[in-house]
N, C-alpha and C positions, 0 to 999 in steps of 0.2 A: 106812881103809874106812868106819870110824863117821862120819868127817868128811864123806865123800861121801854116806854114807846120809843124814845129817842134813840136807845141804842140799838132797837131793832132796825129802825130806819136806817141806821149807821151801818149795821151788818149786812144789809140788804144792797145798800148802796156799793158797798166794798166788793160785794160778790159779783154785782153788775160791771164793775170796773175791771176785776180781773178776767170775768169770761170775755168781756170786750177786747181785751189786751191778748187773751190767748187766741180769740178768732182773729185777731189784727196780724198777728205773728203767723198764724196759718195761712192767711190769705196774701203776705209777703212772700211766703215760702212758694207757694204755688205760682205766684207771679214770677218769681226769680227762675224757677224750673221751666216755665213756659218761654221765658225770654231766652233761656240757654239753649232750648229747643229750636227757637226760631233762628237764634245767631249760629248754631252748628249747621243748620239746613242752608243758610245763605253761603256760608264759607264752602259748603260742599258745591253748590251751584255756580259759586264765582272762580272755585279753583278747578284745576285740571282732575278730571276723574282717574281714579286709580285704574291701571290697567290689569286686566286678568288674562292669564294663558291657560289654554285648554289644550293638553295633550292628548291626541286619539291616536292609539297604537293600532297597527294592522293597516294605514292608509299609506298609499304611494302617492308622492308629490310628483307631478310631471305627465308629458304625454305618454300614452302606452305604446309599446313597439308594434308596429304595424305587421301583419302576419306575410308570410312569404306568398307569392303569386304561385299558381301552378305551372305556367309557362313563361319563359324568358326569351328574348330573341335580339340580336344586334348584329351590325353590318359595319365594314370597314374596307378601305381600298389598301392594296399591298404596297403600292407606291403611290403617295398622294402628289408628287411632282414628276410624273414621267415625261420622257423625252419624246417629242412629236416627230414623227415621219409617216409617210403615206402608209406604212404597214404596221404602225405602233398598236399594241393591244395592252390594255391594262387589266389586272384581275381585282375583281371585287368579291369579298368574302361575306356569308352570311352564317349565323349560327344560331341554331334553335334547340332549346333544352327544355327539360320536364322535371320539375321539382318532385322529387319522390322521397318522402321521409326526411326532407332538408338536403338531399343530396341532388346536384343537378345531374341529368341523363340526357345524352343527345336522341333528338327525335328523328328517326330514320324513316324514309319513305315519304316525308312530308313534301308537298308542292311549296316551291320557293318562286316566287314573281319578283322581279327587278324592273322597276320603272325609272329610264335614264332620262333626266330632264337636261337637255343641252341649252348654252347660252343662246342660240337662235330662236328659242322658244318651240323647237320640235321635240318630240319625246318618242323614245323606243322601249320596246318591252321584251323581256328575255325570262324564260320559264325553264327551271331545272329541278331536279329531285334530291333532297337531302341525302346524305350518305349515312352510314352506320352511326356515325357519331353527330349526326345533326348539322353536317357541314354543306353548305351550297357554294358553288364556286361559279361566277359569272365572268367570262372573258370578253371585254368591252373593247371593240376597235375604235380607235380615237378619232374623231372627226375634225377637220380643219377649225371649226367655231370654237372647239375647246381650247385653243391655244391662247395662253395667258389669262383663261377665264374659268370660273368653278363650274365643274359639272356635278350636279347631286344624283345619288342613287337612293331610290327609296324601294325597300324590300318588305315583301308581306309573305309570312308562311301560313299554311294551311295544311292541318292534318286530315287523315281520311275520314274522321268523325266530324269534320267540319269546324273543329277548332282553329282560330286565327290569332296570328301575332304579329305586329307590325313595329319594326325597330323605331325605338323612341327618337333618333337622330339620323338622319340620311347620311350615307357614306358620300365622301366627296373625292375630287382629284382636279388638279389643274395642270394641264400639259404645257411645256416649256420648249422652246428651240435653243439647242445648243450650237454656237458656232463653232466650225471646225478650227482647230488650233494652226497657226501659220508655221511652216517649216522653212530653215534657212538652206538655200542651195549654195554649194561651194563653188565660187568662179576661180578658176586656175589664174596665178599671178604671171604677168608676162614674163617670158625668160629671154636672155641675151644670146645672141648667136656669134660666132667667131669667123670673120671672112679674113682669109690670109691675103697679105699684098705682096707682091714680087718686086723687089728692088734690084735692078742689075748691078754688077760690080763694076767699078771704074775701069775704062780700057777695053769693056766689051768681052773680056774672058774671065774665066774663073766660074766658080759657082754662085748664082744668085742668092742673095740673103731674103729669106720670109719674115716678115714682122706680121704678127697676127692683129687684126684691128676688130674690136667689139662692136657690133651693131644693134642697138637696143630695138626690141619690138614695140609698136605702141601698145 
């Protein structure tokens, strides 16, 4: 009986040891897995994150093209450096167009007003009507204050329907004075004249001899 009881106790102890060993191994496995997860998370946090690329089709990168305006206008001087004299006139042109289906067409019969800004702070105004191709011509008499100074001409167009367009940059010109070119006048060179001198022959008879003498003019 004692022998059987001793063997039973030994068997129970062995079973407990084996179970404890299995539980310990299981605990170690869980601990290793947990540590591995923490380490991998630390590496991801410390390292550079992986870049991801997303491609979206059908999208345009950049600024969109602005639409065309309905009306355009501009102005310019036919000669930006005209010669000044009391009767000088410089022509300043203006152009007024309407965008029709992407094609520019001249606006006829529009009112074009030019405001001339002179260097002496005075202003003049001229009003004309555009031609069939939208052209306006302003003949401007040049004032003395424009000599070697910039004159600005601002132009505004107005249609019969009240649509206006002002040129984005004023036309300009600078009057200059051209000195006359000096001409050479030919002066005749002095010429020598011959004055004959009479020398009587010895003895008072015979024909006197004539000896020409050159007398230079001053």
